[in-house]
mmCIF file as Biopython writes it, N, C-alpha, C and O atoms, coordinates in Angstrom:
data_model
#
loop_
_atom_site.group_PDB
_atom_site.id
_atom_site.type_symbol
_atom_site.label_atom_id
_atom_site.label_alt_id
_atom_site.label_comp_id
_atom_site.label_asym_id
_atom_site.label_entity_id
_atom_site.label_seq_id
_atom_site.pdbx_PDB_ins_code
_atom_site.Cartn_x
_atom_site.Cartn_y
_atom_site.Cartn_z
_atom_site.occupancy
_atom_site.B_iso_or_equiv
_atom_site.auth_seq_id
_atom_site.auth_asym_id
_atom_site.pdbx_PDB_model_num
ATOM 1   N N  . UNK A ? 1  ? 124.348 129.526 84.360 1.0 0.0 1  A 1 
ATOM 2   C CA . UNK A ? 1  ? 123.303 128.683 83.829 1.0 0.0 1  A 1 
ATOM 3   C C  . UNK A ? 1  ? 123.406 127.279 84.435 1.0 0.0 1  A 1 
ATOM 4   O O  . UNK A ? 1  ? 124.494 126.772 84.710 1.0 0.0 1  A 1 
ATOM 5   N N  . UNK A ? 2  ? 122.255 126.685 84.629 1.0 0.0 2  A 1 
ATOM 6   C CA . UNK A ? 2  ? 122.243 125.328 85.153 1.0 0.0 2  A 1 
ATOM 7   C C  . UNK A ? 2  ? 122.180 124.341 83.999 1.0 0.0 2  A 1 
ATOM 8   O O  . UNK A ? 2  ? 121.545 124.588 82.974 1.0 0.0 2  A 1 
ATOM 9   N N  . UNK A ? 3  ? 122.842 123.236 84.192 1.0 0.0 3  A 1 
ATOM 10  C CA . UNK A ? 3  ? 122.840 122.181 83.189 1.0 0.0 3  A 1 
ATOM 11  C C  . UNK A ? 3  ? 122.161 120.951 83.779 1.0 0.0 3  A 1 
ATOM 12  O O  . UNK A ? 3  ? 122.573 120.448 84.824 1.0 0.0 3  A 1 
ATOM 13  N N  . UNK A ? 4  ? 121.122 120.470 83.107 1.0 0.0 4  A 1 
ATOM 14  C CA . UNK A ? 4  ? 120.402 119.294 83.574 1.0 0.0 4  A 1 
ATOM 15  C C  . UNK A ? 4  ? 120.847 118.107 82.733 1.0 0.0 4  A 1 
ATOM 16  O O  . UNK A ? 4  ? 120.409 117.940 81.595 1.0 0.0 4  A 1 
ATOM 17  N N  . UNK A ? 5  ? 121.725 117.281 83.304 1.0 0.0 5  A 1 
ATOM 18  C CA . UNK A ? 5  ? 122.296 116.166 82.558 1.0 0.0 5  A 1 
ATOM 19  C C  . UNK A ? 5  ? 121.595 114.841 82.826 1.0 0.0 5  A 1 
ATOM 20  O O  . UNK A ? 5  ? 122.041 113.802 82.339 1.0 0.0 5  A 1 
ATOM 21  N N  . UNK A ? 6  ? 120.507 114.856 83.591 1.0 0.0 6  A 1 
ATOM 22  C CA . UNK A ? 6  ? 119.822 113.591 83.872 1.0 0.0 6  A 1 
ATOM 23  C C  . UNK A ? 6  ? 119.103 113.116 82.618 1.0 0.0 6  A 1 
ATOM 24  O O  . UNK A ? 6  ? 118.494 113.898 81.888 1.0 0.0 6  A 1 
ATOM 25  N N  . UNK A ? 7  ? 119.191 111.814 82.392 1.0 0.0 7  A 1 
ATOM 26  C CA . UNK A ? 7  ? 118.557 111.239 81.218 1.0 0.0 7  A 1 
ATOM 27  C C  . UNK A ? 7  ? 117.612 110.137 81.645 1.0 0.0 7  A 1 
ATOM 28  O O  . UNK A ? 7  ? 117.872 109.407 82.602 1.0 0.0 7  A 1 
ATOM 29  N N  . UNK A ? 8  ? 116.510 110.027 80.922 1.0 0.0 8  A 1 
ATOM 30  C CA . UNK A ? 8  ? 115.536 108.989 81.192 1.0 0.0 8  A 1 
ATOM 31  C C  . UNK A ? 8  ? 115.953 107.728 80.446 1.0 0.0 8  A 1 
ATOM 32  O O  . UNK A ? 8  ? 116.229 107.762 79.247 1.0 0.0 8  A 1 
ATOM 33  N N  . UNK A ? 9  ? 115.993 106.621 81.171 1.0 0.0 9  A 1 
ATOM 34  C CA . UNK A ? 9  ? 116.358 105.369 80.525 1.0 0.0 9  A 1 
ATOM 35  C C  . UNK A ? 9  ? 115.140 104.764 79.845 1.0 0.0 9  A 1 
ATOM 36  O O  . UNK A ? 9  ? 114.004 105.150 80.121 1.0 0.0 9  A 1 
ATOM 37  N N  . UNK A ? 10 ? 115.387 103.817 78.960 1.0 0.0 10 A 1 
ATOM 38  C CA . UNK A ? 10 ? 114.291 103.151 78.261 1.0 0.0 10 A 1 
ATOM 39  C C  . UNK A ? 10 ? 113.404 102.396 79.245 1.0 0.0 10 A 1 
ATOM 40  O O  . UNK A ? 10 ? 112.186 102.346 79.072 1.0 0.0 10 A 1 
ATOM 41  N N  . UNK A ? 11 ? 114.003 101.813 80.268 1.0 0.0 11 A 1 
ATOM 42  C CA . UNK A ? 11 ? 113.225 101.075 81.261 1.0 0.0 11 A 1 
ATOM 43  C C  . UNK A ? 11 ? 112.285 102.013 82.009 1.0 0.0 11 A 1 
ATOM 44  O O  . UNK A ? 11 ? 111.133 101.656 82.258 1.0 0.0 11 A 1 
ATOM 45  N N  . UNK A ? 12 ? 112.750 103.191 82.366 1.0 0.0 12 A 1 
ATOM 46  C CA . UNK A ? 12 ? 111.899 104.170 83.045 1.0 0.0 12 A 1 
ATOM 47  C C  . UNK A ? 12 ? 110.758 104.622 82.142 1.0 0.0 12 A 1 
ATOM 48  O O  . UNK A ? 12 ? 109.631 104.811 82.600 1.0 0.0 12 A 1 
ATOM 49  N N  . UNK A ? 13 ? 111.054 104.792 80.867 1.0 0.0 13 A 1 
ATOM 50  C CA . UNK A ? 13 ? 110.046 105.214 79.912 1.0 0.0 13 A 1 
ATOM 51  C C  . UNK A ? 13 ? 108.974 104.147 79.740 1.0 0.0 13 A 1 
ATOM 52  O O  . UNK A ? 13 ? 107.783 104.458 79.711 1.0 0.0 13 A 1 
ATOM 53  N N  . UNK A ? 14 ? 109.392 102.894 79.625 1.0 0.0 14 A 1 
ATOM 54  C CA . UNK A ? 14 ? 108.443 101.793 79.485 1.0 0.0 14 A 1 
ATOM 55  C C  . UNK A ? 14 ? 107.583 101.664 80.739 1.0 0.0 14 A 1 
ATOM 56  O O  . UNK A ? 14 ? 106.373 101.456 80.641 1.0 0.0 14 A 1 
ATOM 57  N N  . UNK A ? 15 ? 108.185 101.784 81.896 1.0 0.0 15 A 1 
ATOM 58  C CA . UNK A ? 15 ? 107.424 101.676 83.148 1.0 0.0 15 A 1 
ATOM 59  C C  . UNK A ? 15 ? 106.428 102.824 83.280 1.0 0.0 15 A 1 
ATOM 60  O O  . UNK A ? 15 ? 105.303 102.614 83.734 1.0 0.0 15 A 1 
ATOM 61  N N  . UNK A ? 16 ? 106.821 104.017 82.897 1.0 0.0 16 A 1 
ATOM 62  C CA . UNK A ? 16 ? 105.918 105.163 82.991 1.0 0.0 16 A 1 
ATOM 63  C C  . UNK A ? 16 ? 104.729 105.002 82.052 1.0 0.0 16 A 1 
ATOM 64  O O  . UNK A ? 16 ? 103.589 105.250 82.446 1.0 0.0 16 A 1 
ATOM 65  N N  . UNK A ? 17 ? 104.989 104.583 80.802 1.0 0.0 17 A 1 
ATOM 66  C CA . UNK A ? 17 ? 103.896 104.372 79.853 1.0 0.0 17 A 1 
ATOM 67  C C  . UNK A ? 17 ? 103.007 103.219 80.293 1.0 0.0 17 A 1 
ATOM 68  O O  . UNK A ? 17 ? 101.790 103.273 80.118 1.0 0.0 17 A 1 
ATOM 69  N N  . UNK A ? 18 ? 103.601 102.180 80.861 1.0 0.0 18 A 1 
ATOM 70  C CA . UNK A ? 18 ? 102.811 101.057 81.357 1.0 0.0 18 A 1 
ATOM 71  C C  . UNK A ? 18 ? 101.942 101.453 82.530 1.0 0.0 18 A 1 
ATOM 72  O O  . UNK A ? 18 ? 100.800 101.007 82.647 1.0 0.0 18 A 1 
ATOM 73  N N  . UNK A ? 19 ? 102.480 102.290 83.397 1.0 0.0 19 A 1 
ATOM 74  C CA . UNK A ? 19 ? 101.750 102.753 84.575 1.0 0.0 19 A 1 
ATOM 75  C C  . UNK A ? 19 ? 100.504 103.543 84.174 1.0 0.0 19 A 1 
ATOM 76  O O  . UNK A ? 19 ? 99.480  103.482 84.854 1.0 0.0 19 A 1 
ATOM 77  N N  . UNK A ? 20 ? 100.596 104.279 83.077 1.0 0.0 20 A 1 
ATOM 78  C CA . UNK A ? 20 ? 99.470  105.078 82.597 1.0 0.0 20 A 1 
ATOM 79  C C  . UNK A ? 20 ? 98.640  104.308 81.573 1.0 0.0 20 A 1 
ATOM 80  O O  . UNK A ? 20 ? 97.411  104.360 81.595 1.0 0.0 20 A 1 
ATOM 81  N N  . UNK A ? 21 ? 99.309  103.605 80.689 1.0 0.0 21 A 1 
ATOM 82  C CA . UNK A ? 21 ? 98.630  102.985 79.553 1.0 0.0 21 A 1 
ATOM 83  C C  . UNK A ? 21 ? 97.774  101.792 79.899 1.0 0.0 21 A 1 
ATOM 84  O O  . UNK A ? 21 ? 96.692  101.630 79.335 1.0 0.0 21 A 1 
ATOM 85  N N  . UNK A ? 22 ? 98.227  100.945 80.815 1.0 0.0 22 A 1 
ATOM 86  C CA . UNK A ? 22 ? 97.467  99.736  81.147 1.0 0.0 22 A 1 
ATOM 87  C C  . UNK A ? 22 ? 96.119  100.081 81.768 1.0 0.0 22 A 1 
ATOM 88  O O  . UNK A ? 22 ? 95.104  99.562  81.303 1.0 0.0 22 A 1 
ATOM 89  N N  . UNK A ? 23 ? 96.053  100.927 82.792 1.0 0.0 23 A 1 
ATOM 90  C CA . UNK A ? 23 ? 94.733  101.298 83.315 1.0 0.0 23 A 1 
ATOM 91  C C  . UNK A ? 23 ? 93.863  102.033 82.293 1.0 0.0 23 A 1 
ATOM 92  O O  . UNK A ? 23 ? 92.642  101.883 82.285 1.0 0.0 23 A 1 
ATOM 93  N N  . UNK A ? 24 ? 94.501  102.826 81.434 1.0 0.0 24 A 1 
ATOM 94  C CA . UNK A ? 24 ? 93.756  103.544 80.407 1.0 0.0 24 A 1 
ATOM 95  C C  . UNK A ? 24 ? 93.101  102.573 79.436 1.0 0.0 24 A 1 
ATOM 96  O O  . UNK A ? 24 ? 91.918  102.708 79.123 1.0 0.0 24 A 1 
ATOM 97  N N  . UNK A ? 25 ? 93.861  101.601 78.960 1.0 0.0 25 A 1 
ATOM 98  C CA . UNK A ? 25 ? 93.305  100.595 78.051 1.0 0.0 25 A 1 
ATOM 99  C C  . UNK A ? 25 ? 92.225  99.768  78.731 1.0 0.0 25 A 1 
ATOM 100 O O  . UNK A ? 25 ? 91.220  99.431  78.104 1.0 0.0 25 A 1 
ATOM 101 N N  . UNK A ? 26 ? 92.414  99.438  79.994 1.0 0.0 26 A 1 
ATOM 102 C CA . UNK A ? 26 ? 91.400  98.695  80.752 1.0 0.0 26 A 1 
ATOM 103 C C  . UNK A ? 26 ? 90.100  99.504  80.823 1.0 0.0 26 A 1 
ATOM 104 O O  . UNK A ? 26 ? 89.020  98.961  80.591 1.0 0.0 26 A 1 
ATOM 105 N N  . UNK A ? 27 ? 90.197  100.766 81.136 1.0 0.0 27 A 1 
ATOM 106 C CA . UNK A ? 27 ? 89.018  101.621 81.239 1.0 0.0 27 A 1 
ATOM 107 C C  . UNK A ? 27 ? 88.287  101.767 79.917 1.0 0.0 27 A 1 
ATOM 108 O O  . UNK A ? 27 ? 87.058  101.728 79.873 1.0 0.0 27 A 1 
ATOM 109 N N  . UNK A ? 28 ? 89.043  101.934 78.843 1.0 0.0 28 A 1 
ATOM 110 C CA . UNK A ? 28 ? 88.432  102.050 77.518 1.0 0.0 28 A 1 
ATOM 111 C C  . UNK A ? 28 ? 87.716  100.766 77.143 1.0 0.0 28 A 1 
ATOM 112 O O  . UNK A ? 28 ? 86.600  100.805 76.627 1.0 0.0 28 A 1 
ATOM 113 N N  . UNK A ? 29 ? 88.348  99.627  77.396 1.0 0.0 29 A 1 
ATOM 114 C CA . UNK A ? 29 ? 87.727  98.351  77.038 1.0 0.0 29 A 1 
ATOM 115 C C  . UNK A ? 29 ? 86.455  98.115  77.847 1.0 0.0 29 A 1 
ATOM 116 O O  . UNK A ? 29 ? 85.460  97.632  77.306 1.0 0.0 29 A 1 
ATOM 117 N N  . UNK A ? 30 ? 86.476  98.448  79.131 1.0 0.0 30 A 1 
ATOM 118 C CA . UNK A ? 30 ? 85.280  98.266  79.961 1.0 0.0 30 A 1 
ATOM 119 C C  . UNK A ? 30 ? 84.159  99.200  79.514 1.0 0.0 30 A 1 
ATOM 120 O O  . UNK A ? 30 ? 82.992  98.810  79.507 1.0 0.0 30 A 1 
ATOM 121 N N  . UNK A ? 31 ? 84.502  100.406 79.149 1.0 0.0 31 A 1 
ATOM 122 C CA . UNK A ? 31 ? 83.502  101.360 78.669 1.0 0.0 31 A 1 
ATOM 123 C C  . UNK A ? 31 ? 82.860  100.857 77.380 1.0 0.0 31 A 1 
ATOM 124 O O  . UNK A ? 31 ? 81.641  100.926 77.220 1.0 0.0 31 A 1 
ATOM 125 N N  . UNK A ? 32 ? 83.679  100.354 76.466 1.0 0.0 32 A 1 
ATOM 126 C CA . UNK A ? 32 ? 83.137  99.841  75.200 1.0 0.0 32 A 1 
ATOM 127 C C  . UNK A ? 32 ? 82.260  98.624  75.426 1.0 0.0 32 A 1 
ATOM 128 O O  . UNK A ? 32 ? 81.216  98.494  74.787 1.0 0.0 32 A 1 
ATOM 129 N N  . UNK A ? 33 ? 82.659  97.731  76.319 1.0 0.0 33 A 1 
ATOM 130 C CA . UNK A ? 33 ? 81.838  96.555  76.609 1.0 0.0 33 A 1 
ATOM 131 C C  . UNK A ? 33 ? 80.491  96.957  77.207 1.0 0.0 33 A 1 
ATOM 132 O O  . UNK A ? 33 ? 79.457  96.387  76.857 1.0 0.0 33 A 1 
ATOM 133 N N  . UNK A ? 34 ? 80.506  97.928  78.098 1.0 0.0 34 A 1 
ATOM 134 C CA . UNK A ? 34 ? 79.257  98.399  78.685 1.0 0.0 34 A 1 
ATOM 135 C C  . UNK A ? 34 ? 78.386  99.128  77.653 1.0 0.0 34 A 1 
ATOM 136 O O  . UNK A ? 34 ? 77.160  99.021  77.686 1.0 0.0 34 A 1 
ATOM 137 N N  . UNK A ? 35 ? 79.007  99.849  76.763 1.0 0.0 35 A 1 
ATOM 138 C CA . UNK A ? 35 ? 78.258  100.556 75.719 1.0 0.0 35 A 1 
ATOM 139 C C  . UNK A ? 35 ? 77.617  99.557  74.756 1.0 0.0 35 A 1 
ATOM 140 O O  . UNK A ? 35 ? 76.507  99.790  74.277 1.0 0.0 35 A 1 
ATOM 141 N N  . UNK A ? 36 ? 78.293  98.462  74.469 1.0 0.0 36 A 1 
ATOM 142 C CA . UNK A ? 36 ? 77.737  97.450  73.574 1.0 0.0 36 A 1 
ATOM 143 C C  . UNK A ? 36 ? 76.485  96.803  74.155 1.0 0.0 36 A 1 
ATOM 144 O O  . UNK A ? 36 ? 75.606  96.371  73.410 1.0 0.0 36 A 1 
ATOM 145 N N  . UNK A ? 37 ? 76.403  96.736  75.467 1.0 0.0 37 A 1 
ATOM 146 C CA . UNK A ? 37 ? 75.234  96.145  76.120 1.0 0.0 37 A 1 
ATOM 147 C C  . UNK A ? 37 ? 73.995  96.998  75.879 1.0 0.0 37 A 1 
ATOM 148 O O  . UNK A ? 37 ? 72.878  96.482  75.922 1.0 0.0 37 A 1 
ATOM 149 N N  . UNK A ? 38 ? 74.167  98.276  75.630 1.0 0.0 38 A 1 
ATOM 150 C CA . UNK A ? 38 ? 73.023  99.148  75.371 1.0 0.0 38 A 1 
ATOM 151 C C  . UNK A ? 38 ? 72.354  98.823  74.025 1.0 0.0 38 A 1 
ATOM 152 O O  . UNK A ? 38 ? 71.167  99.089  73.836 1.0 0.0 38 A 1 
ATOM 153 N N  . UNK A ? 39 ? 73.111  98.259  73.115 1.0 0.0 39 A 1 
ATOM 154 C CA . UNK A ? 39 ? 72.608  98.012  71.762 1.0 0.0 39 A 1 
ATOM 155 C C  . UNK A ? 39 ? 72.133  96.587  71.544 1.0 0.0 39 A 1 
ATOM 156 O O  . UNK A ? 39 ? 71.829  96.205  70.415 1.0 0.0 39 A 1 
ATOM 157 N N  . UNK A ? 40 ? 72.065  95.797  72.604 1.0 0.0 40 A 1 
ATOM 158 C CA . UNK A ? 40 ? 71.579  94.427  72.475 1.0 0.0 40 A 1 
ATOM 159 C C  . UNK A ? 40 ? 70.070  94.400  72.468 1.0 0.0 40 A 1 
ATOM 160 O O  . UNK A ? 40 ? 69.472  93.328  72.366 1.0 0.0 40 A 1 
#
């Protein structure tokens, strides 16, 4: 059997979530701002 002893550090986890989360939040905010313009 193989043993996988590699562990993810907190810094790697934060960087991974930031890499995905920041563009995601940017896209959501831009979509909402554009949607609000439809109701003016």
